[in-house]
PAVOLUM-866652 format. One record per residue (C-alpha): x, y, z; residue in three letters; residue number from 0. Coordinates in steps of 0.1 Angstrom, whole numbers. Example, Ala and Ser with C-alpha at 12.3 -4.5 7.8 and 13.67 -1.06 7.14 Angstrom:
<recs>
123_-45_78_Ala_0
137_-11_71_Ser_1
</recs>
This chain:
<recs>
1412_1274_1055_Met_0
1374_1271_1060_Ser_1
1356_1287_1089_Asp_2
1336_1255_1092_Glu_3
1351_1233_1119_Pro_4
1358_1196_1115_Val_5
1336_1177_1140_Ile_6
1349_1146_1157_Leu_7
1324_1124_1176_Ile_8
1336_1096_1198_Asn_9
1310_1072_1212_Leu_10
1323_1052_1241_Leu_11
1303_1023_1255_Lys_12
1312_1021_1291_Val_13
1318_990_1311_Lys_14
1294_987_1340_Pro_15
1301_1011_1369_Gly_16
1330_1028_1351_Lys_17
1314_1060_1337_Gln_18
1327_1083_1365_Asp_19
1362_1069_1361_Ala_20
1361_1073_1323_Leu_21
1349_1109_1326_Ile_22
1377_1117_1351_Ala_23
1402_1102_1327_Leu_24
1388_1120_1297_Leu_25
1387_1153_1316_Thr_26
1424_1149_1326_Glu_27
1433_1141_1290_Asn_28
1414_1172_1277_Thr_29
1429_1195_1303_Asp_30
1465_1182_1299_Thr_31
1468_1172_1262_Val_32
1439_1181_1240_Ile_33
1438_1218_1250_Arg_34
1475_1221_1240_Thr_35
1472_1208_1205_Leu_36
1471_1228_1173_Ser_37
1437_1232_1157_Gly_38
1417_1223_1188_Trp_39
1386_1245_1193_Lys_40
1362_1229_1218_Thr_41
1354_1196_1236_Thr_42
1322_1185_1253_Arg_43
1318_1153_1273_Leu_44
1282_1140_1273_Ile_45
1273_1114_1299_Ala_46
1244_1091_1294_Ser_47
1219_1090_1323_Lys_48
1221_1053_1325_Asp_49
1259_1052_1330_Gly_50
1264_1031_1299_Ala_51
1279_1057_1275_Gly_52
1299_1088_1270_Val_53
1300_1109_1239_Val_54
1329_1132_1232_Ile_55
1320_1160_1209_Tyr_56
1350_1180_1197_Ser_57
1357_1206_1170_Glu_58
1390_1211_1152_Trp_59
1402_1234_1125_Glu_60
1412_1207_1100_Thr_61
1411_1169_1096_Ser_62
1449_1170_1096_Ala_63
1447_1185_1132_Asp_64
1425_1155_1142_Val_65
1451_1130_1127_Glu_66
1479_1149_1144_Ala_67
1461_1145_1177_Met_68
1455_1108_1172_Arg_69
1492_1103_1166_Ser_70
1505_1125_1194_Asp_71
1525_1103_1219_Pro_72
1508_1120_1248_Arg_73
1474_1111_1234_Met_74
1484_1076_1226_Lys_75
1495_1072_1262_Ala_76
1458_1076_1273_Tyr_77
1444_1050_1249_Phe_78
1451_1019_1271_Pro_79
1434_1034_1301_Gly_80
1404_1045_1280_Ile_81
1401_1011_1265_Met_82
1401_994_1299_Glu_83
1370_1014_1307_Leu_84
1351_1015_1274_Ala_85
1349_1005_1238_Ser_86
1351_1032_1212_Leu_87
1335_1042_1178_Asp_88
1345_1074_1161_Ser_89
1332_1095_1132_Ile_90
1347_1127_1117_Met_91
1328_1151_1095_Gly_92
1312_1185_1092_Ser_93
1278_1199_1102_Ala_94
1252_1191_1077_Ala_95
1225_1211_1096_Leu_96
1225_1233_1127_Ser_97
1194_1247_1142_Arg_98
1191_1269_1173_Ser_99
1162_1285_1190_Arg_100
</recs>
């Protein structure tokens, strides 16, 4: 197994006035489902200042762990609520460059 995490980025375009509700739902999902799943390393929710978007940045041990998360029945139960609040685009990959100060 590589030490390099698999990075999953989800970009959610939020319906007007729904960013706080979406963040609350995503926080609940992270605390009750995501944190319990095999291969999960970290999750960050990034809220746009204009209220129109949320980015979910998460790291996983393998791409198989990401696929297992997506097919988990507890995760699937959150999808309708998320989709009521936002549209979703997703990419999975690995870091091509990382710089820090």
